[in-house]
N, C-alpha and C positions, 0 to 999 in steps of 0.2 A: 086169270085176270085179262089176258088178251081177248078172250071171248066176250067179256063184259065191255071192254073197250070197243070191240067191233060192233056190238049191239048198240051202244050209245052212238057211235059214229054213224051207223045206219039210221038211227032215229033222228039225229041231227041233220043228216042229209035230206031226210024226208020233211023235216020241219026246222029249217035254219034259224028261225026266230024264237024257238022254244027255249026260253031262258032256264027252265027247270032241267031240260036235257043238257044244256050247256054246262050248268053247275055240276051235274052228275058226272058228266064226262071229264070235267076238270079234276074232280075228286079221284076218279079212276087214274087219270094221268099222274096225279100226285102220288098215289099208291105205287105206280110203276116207276117213279122217280124221273119222269119226263118233265122237267121244269120249264123248258122252253114252251112246250105245248100248254102247260098250265097257264103260263104267262099270256100267251097269245089268246087263249080261250077266255080267261077271266078278264082281260082288258075289254074284249068284245062284250062279255056278259055284263060288266059294270057300266058299259055305255048304253045298255039296253034294258037293264033290270033295276028295280028298286030293291037293293039288297039291304038287309038290316045289320050287316057288319061281318057276317061269317066269311064271305068271299074275300074280304080285305086281308084277313089272317092267312088264308090260303095263298093268296097272291103274294103277300109280304114274304112268307116262307119260301116261295119259289124264287122270288128275287134274291133273297139272301143266299139260297143254295146255288144260284147261278152267279154269285159274286157281285150282284148289283146292290150294294149296301145302301146307298142313299135312296134308291127307289124303295127298298124295303122299309127303311125308316119312315119315308113320306107315306107309304101305304099303311103302315101301322098307325100313324097319326091320323090319317083320314078314317081308318077303321074305328079309332077311338071316338071321333066326332059322330060318325054314322051310328055306332052302337049306342051312344048316349042319346042321340036324337030319337032312336027307336026303342028306348026303354030297356037296354041291355047293359047295365052298369057292370055286371060281372065280366062280360066279354071285354068291355073297355078296360077294366082293371087288368085282365089277363094280358092285353096288348101293352098296357103301360109297363107291367112287370117285365114282359119280354124286352121292351125297349131299354128298361133300366139294367136288366141283367146281361143281355146279349149285345147291346149296341152302345153301352156307356163308353164315352171317349176317355 
């Protein structure tokens, strides 16, 4: 896994605005359990990319894992909006279910 991360990091260094590489690297960081790097990278990614909803779920899970409950909730809600706007109702439903099951007050 470290090798994959190193490759993605090199690719991103060569093309810092490449959103596909950003997302791929964020997924590798997620697999490695490096939530802070996932958060940092996906915040940048979402400021630069037209995401259809998937990044919001990854970012929300990273926020939740790092103890940032309110940011996780807000990110899931934004993910629902973006998923629906891009024709991905099943993704939006997954996010709603996660909110209901894991973040119910």
